[in-house]
Phi, psi and omega in degrees: 000325179296319178297320178298320180294318179294320178297317179294325178300316179295319177300317181296322178298315179296320181297318179299318178297319183288336179288333177286144180301127180209136178295345182265002185297134181250109186297323179295318179293320178300314180298322180294317179293321178295321178296321179299317179295323181291328185273354180291132181285332179284157179281111180250129176223155180233135179232163173279189183290345178264011179065035174256142188295138172245328186199148170218133183285177184297321179298323179295310182297323181292321182286318186265348175082015180258149167272158178305319183295330180285337186276332186303124177081353178281146177279148183296348179297341179295343180271345188273126176287150183291343183278358178289156178290120181303321181298320177297315182298324181291335182277343188295309184297310180300321181291321179295316179299327183282302184209347182125163181221146179217133179175190181248137180223155173265109183261163182232129177279173182300326181278005178094351179295135182251140180208156183270135179232155167262116188248131173234127179237154176203155180275153172250119185244151176274187185295337180272000179090003179279135179288122182251344179191167175238140181238140178228143177237119181242136178235128179290115181247022178302310181293322181296317179298318180294319177297319178297319179294318178296320178295320178298317179294320178298317179294321179293322178296314179296319179296318179298317179297313182295320185283339185248349178288148178281347176284160179260119173263129186220165177214134181236152180277189184292345179260005178084009178274141183288129176245348175204144174208144181278171181297348180300344179296333179295317182283323187283314183239001178071024183243154169280159183303319183298331180287344182261336183298134181082358180263156176264151175304333179296335181295343183240012181274146179297147183305320183290339181264343190303314181301317182292317183291326180299315178299319181296315180297318180297325180291320179293323179287326180283328182230080185303133178195155178293150173220156185211141176066030179280120182270131182229144172260117182242154180265123176285162180298330181279004179094346179284158181260126177250138176267121182247145176244120186236146175224146181202164178229147177288150177259117184237144176274185184298335181273358179088008178280134181276127179251004179148199181229152174226137183191195184222142181232135184234139177279113182247022179303312182295322180295317179296320177296320178296322179295321177295317179297321179296321178297318178295320179297321176297321177296318179296317179296320178299318179296320180294315181297319181290336186253345184288153176279347175281155181264121172263127187221163175212137179236157178271187182297340177264012177067025176267138181294130175244348174206142174214140179280169182298350180296350177302331178298318181286319185277327185235350184072024183234153173287151179307322184294333180287343179274335186296134181089348179266151176263162178303328181295336180294343182244008183283149175298146184307318183291342182265341188301317183293326182281320186284333183299310179301324179295316179296318178296321181291320178294329177285323182281331180230081183303132178196156178293151173219154185213142176067030180281116182271136183223140174262119183241147182267124178282161180301330182277002179097347179285156181258127178248139175264121181248146175248116187248142173226142181202166178230147180288152177248134179235146179278183183298333180271004180085009179275144180295128183240356180140200179227153175225135182191197185221143177232138184235139177284115181243022181303314182294322179294319179296321178296318180295322179295322179295318179294320179293321178297320177297318179295323179293320177300316179296317180296320180295321179295319178293324180294317178298319179298320179295316181299315179298321179297316179298316181298315181296314181296318181297321178293317181297321182283328183298325183299306177292332179295318179298323178293320179299311182298317181295314180295324180292324176298318177298318182299318181292341179278356179264177180281117181230152174288165180300321180292318178296321179296322179299318179294318180296318178295320178298318176299320180295316180296316180294320180294318180292324177293319180294322178296321177297319178297318179298318179298321178294321179297317177299316178298320181296318179293326178293319181297312181298326181276355179072025185245013178286121181242141178265138176279156174228092183230154176295139180203162176265108185297318182295318180296320178300317181287326178293329176297319177298315180300314182296320183296325188258357183299319183298316180296320182295315181293328179295333179260012179059042179247149176268125178248125185225156176238120177250102183257115184299148182292331182269008180273126180292140179274310182276111182225166172254115186203191177249090185297330180293318180289324177300314177298317183300312182296312183292324177300316180296315182293313184291319180294324177293319177297319177296319182299322184257019176247118183279318182209162178106235188208161172231134179216152180252127180244128183241125182223146178269117182276319183207143182212134173236187182295329186249339186223157177217139174255118185244131178256127176246120186238135178254122179247149174210165178255029184277201188285345179072185181238122176301145182304324181286350179260354183301321180299342184273352187304316184259013178279151182291134170054039178227155174213163188300321184220109183295341182288344183260012185301320188262013177290000000 
């Protein structure tokens, strides 16, 4: 580009001379030089010594968007983008006046578009050496820079791939000697790159393969051609044998002469081992299929059997070959065929996995077997439905057992209901005379009695009330089992309800020298709609149990409002004690029937 600028400078000097009136002016030469400037693809412009425009060729005006008339008298700075280094911009004019300047600048077109140019400037001097103009040649290198950057990124990407891949990238000369190899050689053969350079592949071939491979390599060198998937057995540095798969292409010059090969080698030892394992697995699977009592089957897109395992003899009394070409409906019980046909058509039209599909099938001896089938759809390489593959199991015995179990459960539920009804009836029947005993005993205690008689009466009252409580619990238990326990929803004073619990159990607590307290949160609503009887019942059980298992300290009830809206409130009631607690391994027994954490404390 610098040489082009100098040539244009000379042309411009001649043009300036020819533009002055001269008897020697040659109009044809002038026209020729002017045409040369117009036809130059690079942007050519001329300025005076103050860097003000005198001329811009057509490529310049087209690139920057200015007319010739707009350029006259304008400073060249209108082309410079503000993102250029100011120090560089200041150096251009002095350098151009001295001998010329060359470099890259970010230029700006009239419409504000910015682009990178390679700029070369030089002075135009007359015969006396006086500078009469400055000439610049600018070339838009935006695309070139982008291509260079893309090439750089591509090379970096390729280098990263080559340097980091576990495969071996290699190149060999016309004699088959290695001239380049990637770091993958370390993993594949346990060698450093330098140890492979200048070596032939035969140097690492197993002894038993060497004669065969030598002939093959000589043939490839004598008749260059691409090869792919060539499997080789190579010796690793640790002495182990690795199976490698290599592919390569010949390197040829413009004249078609082969100068070597370039290719890639991959360690397929693990893959070959996996293939062997897969073959053993297939043999194992075949053995299992052939010996299992379940039926392994496969059908095509028309639901015709294309494979059946030997279990067909047990399930249908037929040889596998007798099943081929038949559909499952051909063996369905008559009463099921009408129902199963739409299902079979739907599975064929809308392929999808299915599981646990129960089917009644007719055995060759006329008996009906219940089979449970599961299957998955099969698709070909193009994604087209090709059939189903699955397994069927004879569950006739299991279905019979389920029916027997269901009948037993019905009988057990009937017996359980009878027990619950009996308990409810008995508890009602016993409660009537118990209420009479308690009432008459209360009247008796209201009469004049000796201290000994009163002691007997009070003991009778306590025992009667305890027995009545047990009867109430039995009745509740029978209601729960029968699913007839109902909760009341009546207005009540929650604080008063809890204070009644505290008052009822205060005597027992004080008798054991325990402190019994009620902590009622300030934000807990007092007037609520609830079942006060059940609240008392639950808390009485919990608090009395806490008192029973607390040797010293205190028992307290804490009431807190968890959530509250205009119409509802969630209240948490927690019973705390300083007693023996429940071991973690006994927690699962808390809600088990007729069990407690420590049977030794039953009578406390």
